[in-house]
C-alpha positions as CSV (number, residue, x, y, z in Angstrom):
1,X,-81.7,-57.5,17.7
2,X,-78.0,-56.6,17.7
3,X,-78.6,-53.6,15.4
4,X,-81.6,-52.5,17.4
5,X,-79.8,-52.0,20.7
6,X,-77.3,-49.3,19.5
7,X,-80.1,-47.4,17.9
8,X,-82.0,-47.4,21.2
9,X,-78.8,-46.2,23.0
10,X,-78.6,-43.3,20.5
11,X,-82.2,-42.3,21.1
12,X,-81.8,-42.4,24.8
13,X,-78.7,-40.1,24.7
14,X,-80.5,-37.6,22.5
15,X,-83.5,-37.6,24.8
16,X,-81.5,-37.1,27.9
17,X,-79.6,-34.2,26.3
18,X,-82.9,-32.6,25.3
19,X,-84.2,-33.0,28.8
20,X,-81.1,-31.3,30.2
21,X,-81.5,-28.4,27.9
22,X,-85.2,-28.0,28.8
23,X,-84.3,-28.0,32.5
24,X,-81.6,-25.3,32.0
25,X,-83.8,-22.9,30.1
26,X,-82.5,-19.3,30.6
27,X,-84.7,-17.8,33.4
28,X,-84.4,-14.4,31.6
29,X,-87.0,-15.7,29.1
30,X,-89.7,-16.1,31.8
31,X,-90.7,-12.4,31.7
32,X,-90.7,-11.5,28.0
33,X,-90.7,-8.0,26.4
34,X,-91.3,-7.3,22.8
35,X,-88.9,-4.3,22.8
36,X,-86.4,-4.8,25.7
37,X,-84.2,-1.9,24.4
38,X,-85.5,1.7,24.2
39,X,-83.3,4.1,22.1
40,X,-84.1,7.8,23.1
41,X,-81.8,9.1,20.4
42,X,-79.9,12.4,20.9
43,X,-80.5,14.1,24.2
44,X,-78.9,17.0,26.1
45,X,-77.7,16.9,29.7
46,X,-80.6,17.6,32.1
47,X,-83.2,16.4,29.6
48,X,-85.6,13.7,31.0
49,X,-85.6,10.3,29.3
50,X,-88.5,8.1,30.3
51,X,-90.0,4.9,28.9
52,X,-92.4,2.2,30.1
53,X,-91.6,-1.5,29.3
54,X,-94.5,-4.1,29.3
55,X,-93.3,-7.5,30.4
56,X,-95.4,-10.7,30.2
57,X,-95.3,-13.7,32.4
58,X,-94.8,-16.6,30.0
59,X,-95.2,-19.3,32.6
60,X,-98.1,-20.9,34.3
61,X,-96.8,-19.9,37.8
62,X,-97.3,-16.7,39.8
63,X,-94.1,-14.7,39.9
64,X,-93.1,-12.7,43.0
65,X,-90.6,-10.0,41.9
66,X,-87.8,-8.3,43.9
67,X,-87.1,-4.6,43.6
68,X,-85.5,-3.8,40.2
69,X,-81.7,-3.8,40.0
70,X,-80.3,-0.7,38.4
71,X,-77.0,-0.2,36.6
72,X,-76.5,3.3,38.0
73,X,-77.8,5.4,40.9
74,X,-79.3,8.2,38.7
75,X,-81.6,5.6,37.1
76,X,-85.2,5.4,38.4
77,X,-87.2,2.2,37.9
78,X,-90.7,1.4,39.3
79,X,-92.9,-1.7,38.8
80,X,-96.6,-1.4,38.5
81,X,-97.0,-4.7,40.5
82,X,-94.6,-6.9,42.4
83,X,-96.7,-10.0,41.8
84,X,-97.4,-11.2,38.2
85,X,-100.1,-13.9,37.6
86,X,-99.7,-16.5,34.9
87,X,-99.9,-15.1,31.4
88,X,-100.4,-11.6,32.9
89,X,-98.3,-8.5,32.4
90,X,-96.6,-5.9,34.5
91,X,-95.3,-2.5,33.6
92,X,-91.7,-1.2,34.3
93,X,-91.3,2.5,34.2
94,X,-87.7,3.6,33.7
95,X,-86.4,7.2,33.7
96,X,-83.0,8.9,33.5
97,X,-81.8,12.5,33.6
98,X,-78.3,12.4,32.2
99,X,-75.6,14.9,33.4
100,X,-72.5,16.2,31.7
101,X,-70.2,13.6,33.3
102,X,-70.9,11.1,30.5
103,X,-71.1,12.6,27.0
104,X,-71.6,10.3,24.0
105,X,-73.3,6.9,23.8
106,X,-74.8,5.8,27.1
107,X,-76.6,2.6,27.9
108,X,-78.2,1.8,31.3
109,X,-79.8,-1.5,32.3
110,X,-82.5,-2.7,34.7
111,X,-82.7,-6.3,35.8
112,X,-85.7,-8.0,37.2
113,X,-85.3,-11.0,39.5
114,X,-87.6,-13.2,41.6
115,X,-87.6,-13.4,45.4
116,X,-84.9,-16.1,45.1
117,X,-82.6,-13.9,43.1
118,X,-83.0,-15.7,39.7
119,X,-82.8,-13.3,36.7
120,X,-86.1,-13.1,34.9
121,X,-85.7,-10.2,32.5
122,X,-83.3,-7.4,31.5
123,X,-84.2,-4.1,29.8
124,X,-82.0,-1.2,28.5
125,X,-82.3,2.5,28.1
126,X,-80.0,3.9,25.4
127,X,-79.3,7.5,24.4
128,X,-76.6,9.7,22.9
129,X,-75.9,12.5,25.3
130,X,-74.8,15.7,23.5
131,X,-72.7,18.4,24.9
132,X,-74.4,21.6,26.1
133,X,-71.3,23.7,25.5
134,X,-69.6,23.4,22.1
135,X,-66.1,24.8,21.3
136,X,-65.2,25.6,17.7
137,X,-62.6,24.8,16.8
138,X,-62.1,22.3,19.6
139,X,-58.3,22.5,19.5
140,X,-56.0,25.6,19.2
141,X,-53.2,24.4,17.1
142,X,-50.4,27.0,16.5
143,X,-48.6,24.7,14.2
144,X,-45.0,25.6,13.5
145,X,-44.0,29.1,14.8
146,X,-40.6,30.8,14.2
147,X,-38.5,31.5,17.3
148,X,-39.4,34.9,18.7
149,X,-42.6,35.2,16.6
150,X,-45.8,36.4,18.3
151,X,-49.0,34.6,17.2
152,X,-52.6,34.5,18.4
153,X,-55.5,32.1,17.8
154,X,-59.1,32.2,19.0
155,X,-62.1,29.9,19.3
156,X,-65.8,30.4,20.0
157,X,-67.7,28.8,23.0
158,X,-71.4,28.4,22.4
159,X,-74.0,27.3,24.9
160,X,-76.5,25.4,22.6
161,X,-78.9,24.8,25.5
162,X,-79.2,28.6,26.0
163,X,-78.8,28.0,29.7
164,X,-77.1,30.1,32.4
165,X,-73.6,29.5,31.1
166,X,-71.1,32.2,32.2
167,X,-67.4,31.9,31.8
168,X,-65.8,33.4,34.8
169,X,-62.1,32.4,35.0
170,X,-59.4,30.4,33.2
171,X,-56.1,28.8,34.1
172,X,-53.3,27.1,32.2
173,X,-49.7,26.1,32.9
174,X,-47.6,27.8,30.2
175,X,-46.1,31.2,31.2
176,X,-45.7,32.2,27.5
177,X,-49.5,32.0,26.8
178,X,-51.9,34.8,27.5
179,X,-55.6,34.1,27.4
180,X,-58.5,36.5,27.0
181,X,-62.2,35.8,27.3
182,X,-64.7,38.1,25.6
183,X,-68.5,38.0,25.5
184,X,-70.1,37.7,22.0
185,X,-73.4,39.5,21.7
186,X,-74.1,38.7,18.1
187,X,-75.0,35.0,18.9
188,X,-78.6,34.2,19.9
189,X,-77.2,31.7,22.4
190,X,-74.7,32.6,25.1
191,X,-71.4,32.6,23.4
192,X,-67.8,33.7,24.3
193,X,-64.6,34.2,22.3
194,X,-61.4,32.8,23.8
195,X,-58.1,34.2,22.4
196,X,-54.8,32.6,23.1
197,X,-51.7,34.7,22.4
198,X,-48.2,33.2,22.1
199,X,-45.5,35.6,23.4
200,X,-42.1,36.0,21.8
201,X,-40.3,34.5,24.8
202,X,-41.8,31.0,24.2
203,X,-39.0,28.4,24.3
204,X,-38.2,26.4,21.3
205,X,-39.6,22.9,20.8
206,X,-43.0,21.3,20.8
207,X,-45.4,22.3,23.5
208,X,-48.9,21.2,24.7
209,X,-51.2,22.8,27.2
210,X,-54.8,23.0,28.2
211,X,-56.9,26.1,28.7
212,X,-59.4,25.2,31.5
213,X,-62.3,27.7,31.8
214,X,-64.5,27.6,34.9
215,X,-68.2,28.5,34.7
216,X,-70.3,30.5,37.2
217,X,-72.7,27.5,37.5
218,X,-70.9,25.0,39.7
219,X,-72.9,22.1,38.4
220,X,-71.5,22.6,34.9
221,X,-68.2,20.9,34.0
222,X,-65.3,23.2,33.1
223,X,-64.6,24.0,29.4
224,X,-61.3,22.4,28.4
225,X,-59.5,23.5,25.2
226,X,-56.3,21.8,24.2
227,X,-53.4,24.0,22.9
228,X,-50.5,22.7,21.0
229,X,-47.7,23.9,18.6
230,X,-44.0,23.9,18.0
231,X,-41.5,26.7,18.2
232,X,-38.9,26.2,15.5
233,X,-35.2,26.8,16.4
234,X,-33.7,30.1,15.2
235,X,-30.9,28.1,13.7
236,X,-31.3,25.2,11.3
237,X,-28.8,22.5,10.3
238,X,-28.4,20.9,6.9
239,X,-28.4,18.0,7.0
240,X,-30.6,17.6,10.1
241,X,-28.9,14.2,10.9
242,X,-25.3,13.0,10.3
243,X,-24.5,9.5,9.2
244,X,-21.1,8.1,9.3
245,X,-19.9,4.8,7.7
246,X,-16.4,3.4,7.7
247,X,-14.8,0.5,5.9
248,X,-12.1,-1.8,7.3
249,X,-9.3,0.3,5.8
250,X,-10.5,3.7,7.0
251,X,-9.8,5.1,10.4
252,X,-11.9,8.3,10.0
253,X,-14.9,9.6,8.2
254,X,-16.1,13.1,7.4
255,X,-19.6,14.7,6.9
256,X,-20.3,18.3,5.9
257,X,-22.6,20.4,8.1
258,X,-24.2,23.8,7.4
259,X,-25.9,26.1,9.9
260,X,-28.3,28.9,8.8
261,X,-30.1,31.3,11.1
262,X,-33.1,33.6,10.9
263,X,-30.6,36.5,11.6
264,X,-27.0,37.1,12.7
265,X,-25.9,34.6,15.3
266,X,-22.7,33.3,17.0
267,X,-21.9,29.8,18.2
268,X,-21.3,30.2,21.9
269,X,-20.3,26.6,22.6
270,X,-20.8,23.1,21.3
271,X,-20.6,19.7,22.9
272,X,-20.9,16.1,21.8
273,X,-22.7,13.5,23.9
274,X,-20.5,10.7,25.2
275,X,-19.3,8.8,22.0
276,X,-17.4,6.0,23.8
277,X,-13.9,5.4,22.4
278,X,-14.7,7.1,19.1
279,X,-13.5,10.7,18.9
280,X,-15.6,13.3,17.2
281,X,-14.7,16.8,16.2
282,X,-16.3,19.8,14.4
283,X,-14.7,22.5,12.5
284,X,-17.1,25.3,11.3
285,X,-16.1,28.5,9.6
286,X,-18.5,31.4,9.5
287,X,-19.6,32.9,6.2
288,X,-22.1,35.8,6.5
289,X,-25.0,34.3,8.4
290,X,-24.0,30.7,7.7
291,X,-21.5,28.4,9.4
292,X,-20.2,25.6,7.2
293,X,-17.6,22.9,7.8
294,X,-17.0,19.3,8.5
295,X,-17.9,17.0,11.3
296,X,-15.4,14.1,11.6
297,X,-15.3,10.8,13.4
298,X,-12.2,8.8,14.1
299,X,-11.3,5.8,16.4
300,X,-10.5,2.2,16.6
301,X,-13.6,0.8,18.3
302,X,-15.6,-1.4,15.9
303,X,-19.2,-0.9,17.1
304,X,-22.2,1.3,16.1
305,X,-22.6,4.5,17.9
306,X,-25.2,7.3,18.1
307,X,-25.4,10.6,19.9
308,X,-26.1,14.3,19.6
309,X,-24.2,17.4,18.7
310,X,-25.4,20.1,21.0
311,X,-24.9,23.7,19.7
312,X,-25.7,26.7,21.9
313,X,-26.1,29.9,19.7
314,X,-26.6,33.5,20.6
315,X,-28.7,35.7,18.3
316,X,-27.8,39.3,17.7
317,X,-30.7,40.5,20.0
318,X,-29.2,38.6,22.9
319,X,-31.5,35.6,22.9
320,X,-29.9,32.1,23.2
321,X,-31.1,28.9,21.8
322,X,-29.9,25.3,21.5
323,X,-29.7,23.1,18.4
324,X,-29.5,19.3,18.5
325,X,-28.0,17.4,15.6
326,X,-28.2,13.6,16.0
327,X,-25.3,11.6,14.6
328,X,-25.0,7.9,13.8
329,X,-21.7,6.0,13.4
330,X,-22.0,2.7,11.5
331,X,-19.0,0.4,11.6
332,X,-18.8,-2.0,8.6
């Protein structure tokens, strides 16, 4: 009898837990659908996506449905009947016309609830929305360009939907970029060529811009083409960085530096960013088109420092440029 009582207690606990699970059954299983997700595959903006879901009332009670809840305003959902008898079915028609605002994978949902707001079922409409307008290549990358060099790149814009695409205007932020738009008649679909020309007065350093092309059809999104590149300085330093290390018994350190230009140049001025209590000096002697010399560091402060040597040079044609040489001082 003593052994029997614990066994009864265990059975009662298990039975009570099972009863709680049965009471808390997910209401979403009341209206069942054999295929709750419809995948429309690859579609284009403006193409109609439509599907009808068949849902079955798996209970012995009559269900009174509320209007469908949609995940977005452009989704249309209609029920064949708002009252579903026991073991009967209802049809839910769902349609969507995707626009160009969302390109790529897109999933929209429709939820069905009863008059009390309890969730009964949820179905999904899935599609991959492709672009109507394709740009090849998608990025205009000038790469490394010498200072003062002119260079041009072009890309092709194709309307795969063969719609009323017409490129009318473009705008960008860089003054040293010139953009031309030309119509291409050899393509069966409407196509344009966009040429970006880099002028010789482009400043040195890396640059990034966007060519934004407007279309005649206001419902179409503009064509955006990223542009990037780097204008190399006309003068190069070897080494590109200077490293100084001093021992306890040394009060100065030297590093050699060599400057070479694409053509004849002169050093107009040079400055050193604030080095603290450590003094830095440069002594460069010109040899043909190359400056060579030493860059020295001296001082009593025992801490690591870093900064930049800023060189302003003037080329023979009158253009000026700035060269930055980072330096690092390591105190042992």
